[in-house]
C-alpha positions in Angstrom: -22.3 4.1 -48.5 -22.5 0.4 -47.8 -26.4 1.0 -47.5 -26.3 2.8 -50.6 -24.4 0.2 -52.6 -26.5 -2.6 -51.3 -29.7 -0.8 -52.6 -27.8 -0.5 -56.2 -26.7 -3.9 -56.1 -30.3 -5.3 -55.4 -31.3 -3.5 -58.8 -28.9 -5.1 -60.7 -29.9 -8.2 -63.1 -26.8 -10.6 -62.8 -25.5 -11.3 -59.2 -23.2 -13.7 -57.7 -23.1 -15.1 -54.0 -20.9 -17.0 -52.0 -20.7 -18.0 -48.1 -17.3 -19.0 -46.4 -16.9 -20.2 -42.7 -14.5 -18.1 -40.2 -14.0 -17.8 -36.9 -13.8 -14.5 -34.8 -11.2 -14.7 -32.1 -12.8 -11.9 -30.0 -16.6 -11.4 -30.0 -18.8 -10.9 -27.2 -20.4 -13.9 -25.6 -19.0 -16.1 -28.2 -16.2 -18.7 -27.8 -13.2 -18.1 -30.5 -13.7 -21.6 -31.8 -17.4 -20.9 -32.9 -18.0 -20.8 -36.3 -19.3 -17.6 -38.2 -19.9 -16.8 -41.8 -18.8 -14.2 -44.2 -20.8 -13.8 -47.2 -19.8 -12.2 -50.6 -22.3 -10.7 -52.7 -21.2 -9.1 -56.1 -22.7 -7.8 -59.2 -21.8 -9.6 -62.4 -20.7 -8.2 -65.7 -23.5 -6.1 -66.9 -21.7 -3.0 -68.2 -21.8 -0.9 -65.0 -19.6 -0.4 -62.3 -18.9 -3.6 -60.2 -20.2 -3.9 -56.7 -18.8 -6.3 -54.2 -20.1 -6.6 -50.5 -19.1 -8.4 -47.7 -21.7 -9.4 -45.1 -20.9 -11.2 -41.8 -23.5 -13.2 -39.8 -22.9 -15.4 -36.9 -24.9 -18.5 -38.4 -25.5 -19.8 -42.0 -29.2 -19.9 -41.4 -31.1 -19.4 -44.9 -32.9 -16.4 -43.5 -29.5 -14.6 -44.0 -29.4 -15.0 -47.7 -33.1 -14.1 -47.9 -32.8 -10.9 -45.9 -29.7 -9.5 -47.5 -31.2 -10.3 -51.2 -34.8 -9.0 -50.2 -36.0 -7.0 -53.0 -33.8 -8.7 -55.9 -36.1 -10.3 -58.3 -36.6 -11.1 -62.0 -32.7 -11.7 -62.4 -30.0 -14.1 -62.3 -28.2 -15.3 -59.2 -25.0 -17.7 -59.6 -24.2 -19.7 -56.3 -22.4 -22.8 -55.2 -25.7 -24.8 -54.6 -26.3 -23.8 -51.2 -30.1 -24.6 -50.4 -30.6 -21.2 -48.7 -30.9 -19.3 -51.7 -33.7 -21.4 -53.0 -36.0 -19.4 -50.9 -35.8 -16.2 -53.1 -38.7 -15.8 -55.2 -38.8 -14.6 -58.9 -35.0 -15.2 -59.7 -33.5 -17.6 -62.1 -30.8 -19.7 -60.3 -27.4 -20.4 -62.0 -24.8 -22.8 -60.9 -20.9 -22.2 -61.1 -19.1 -24.3 -63.6 -15.9 -23.4 -61.9 -17.2 -25.6 -58.7 -18.2 -28.3 -61.1 -14.7 -28.3 -62.6 -13.1 -28.4 -59.2 -15.1 -31.5 -58.2 -13.5 -33.4 -61.3 -10.0 -31.8 -60.5 -10.2 -33.5 -57.1 -11.4 -36.7 -58.5 -8.2 -37.0 -60.8 -5.9 -39.5 -59.3 -2.3 -38.4 -58.1 -0.2 -38.7 -61.4 -3.0 -39.0 -63.8 -3.6 -35.6 -64.8 -2.5 -36.2 -68.4 -4.2 -39.7 -68.5 -6.9 -38.7 -71.0 -8.6 -42.5 -70.6 -9.2 -41.6 -67.0 -13.0 -40.2 -66.5 -12.2 -37.6 -64.1 -9.8 -36.1 -66.6 -12.2 -36.5 -69.2 -14.7 -34.4 -67.2 -12.0 -31.9 -66.4 -11.5 -31.4 -70.2 -15.2 -30.9 -70.9 -15.0 -27.9 -68.7 -11.9 -26.5 -69.8 -13.3 -26.5 -73.1 -16.2 -24.3 -71.9 -13.7 -22.2 -70.3 -11.7 -22.0 -73.3 -14.6 -20.5 -75.6 -15.5 -18.2 -72.7 -11.9 -16.7 -73.1 -12.2 -16.6 -76.8 -15.4 -14.9 -76.7 -13.8 -12.2 -74.3 -10.8 -11.8 -76.6 -13.1 -11.4 -79.5 -14.8 -8.4 -77.5 -18.2 -9.9 -78.0 -21.2 -7.8 -77.3 -23.7 -9.4 -75.1 -26.0 -10.6 -77.8 -22.9 -11.9 -79.8 -21.7 -13.6 -76.7 -25.2 -15.5 -76.3 -25.1 -16.8 -80.0 -21.4 -17.7 -79.9 -22.2 -19.9 -76.7 -25.2 -21.5 -78.6 -23.0 -22.3 -81.5 -19.7 -23.3 -79.7 -20.5 -24.4 -76.2 -24.1 -26.1 -76.6 -22.7 -29.0 -78.6 -20.1 -29.5 -75.9 -22.6 -29.3 -73.1 -24.9 -31.9 -74.8 -21.9 -34.3 -75.2 -20.8 -33.7 -71.7 -24.4 -34.6 -70.2 -24.5 -37.8 -72.8 -21.1 -38.8 -71.4 -22.1 -38.3 -67.8 -25.0 -40.5 -68.1 -22.8 -43.4 -69.3 -20.5 -43.2 -66.2 -20.4 -45.7 -63.6 -18.3 -44.2 -60.6 -17.2 -46.3 -57.6 -19.7 -45.6 -54.9 -18.3 -43.1 -52.3 -15.4 -41.9 -54.7 -14.4 -38.4 -55.4 -15.5 -39.3 -59.1 -18.9 -40.1 -57.6 -19.1 -36.8 -56.0 -18.5 -35.0 -59.1 -20.6 -36.8 -61.3 -23.6 -36.4 -58.7 -22.8 -32.8 -58.2 -23.1 -32.3 -62.2 -26.3 -34.0 -62.4 -27.8 -32.5 -59.5 -27.3 -29.2 -60.8 -27.8 -29.7 -64.5 -30.6 -27.3 -65.1 -29.0 -24.5 -63.3 -25.7 -25.2 -64.9 -27.3 -24.7 -68.3 -29.1 -21.5 -67.4 -26.3 -19.3 -68.8 -27.3 -20.2 -72.3 -30.5 -18.3 -71.9 -28.9 -14.9 -71.5 -25.6 -13.2 -72.2 -24.7 -13.9 -68.5 -21.3 -13.1 -67.6 -18.0 -15.0 -68.6 -17.2 -17.8 -65.7 -13.5 -17.3 -66.6 -13.3 -13.5 -66.3 -15.3 -13.3 -63.2 -13.3 -16.0 -61.5 -10.1 -13.9 -62.5 -11.9 -10.9 -60.8 -12.7 -12.7 -57.7 -9.2 -13.9 -57.4 -8.0 -10.3 -57.5 -10.4 -9.6 -54.3 -8.3 -12.4 -52.4 -6.2 -9.7 -50.6 -9.3 -7.9 -49.5 -10.6 -11.2 -48.1 -7.4 -11.8 -46.4 -7.8 -8.2 -44.6 -11.3 -9.1 -43.6 -10.0 -12.2 -41.9 -7.5 -10.2 -40.1 -10.2 -7.8 -39.0 -12.1 -11.1 -37.4 -9.4 -11.0 -35.1 -10.2 -7.8 -33.4 
């Protein structure tokens, strides 16, 4: 069944991938403190039944992503920026706005969440506006083509303003805000990719991934055996 779902996944047009460090307490010829990795590969919103697959590897070597996604081409892949996915030919890369927003949230000084003069808070607000329009599009039950047009009308101006604002920032070196600014600037092109298609709603998919948390915890428990 896993092999069948794997083959079906590679025929989808929109995929998401993420990887996280874990430790397996009982594994032949490996110490319990040795890091391993659990990869999550899933289909994005495309009108078909969702597919979610976990894949365990001993390392985070680039070939693990390449091997698992072999034969996936002419599609869109959303990731958190791990360079290993760049070795996949013939795909369009998408970066995650949730990750981008998280960097700005981490940069907000304690007790300053509602200080809208703070640049980190301003960065959070830009991301929040994008997510708000994604929720509105979802609530309006837009078709894929309507969603694409809605994004160009509502979200593109916000994005243009965000990049202009970002270029004006002068963050303190080695600060969390500098990390947030540099992350967004580094992945600007792939953060804009979602405007090219009716790519899935970031907000909705984040909610779906949160629903997978109990399954993720179960996988972690299995690593103890």
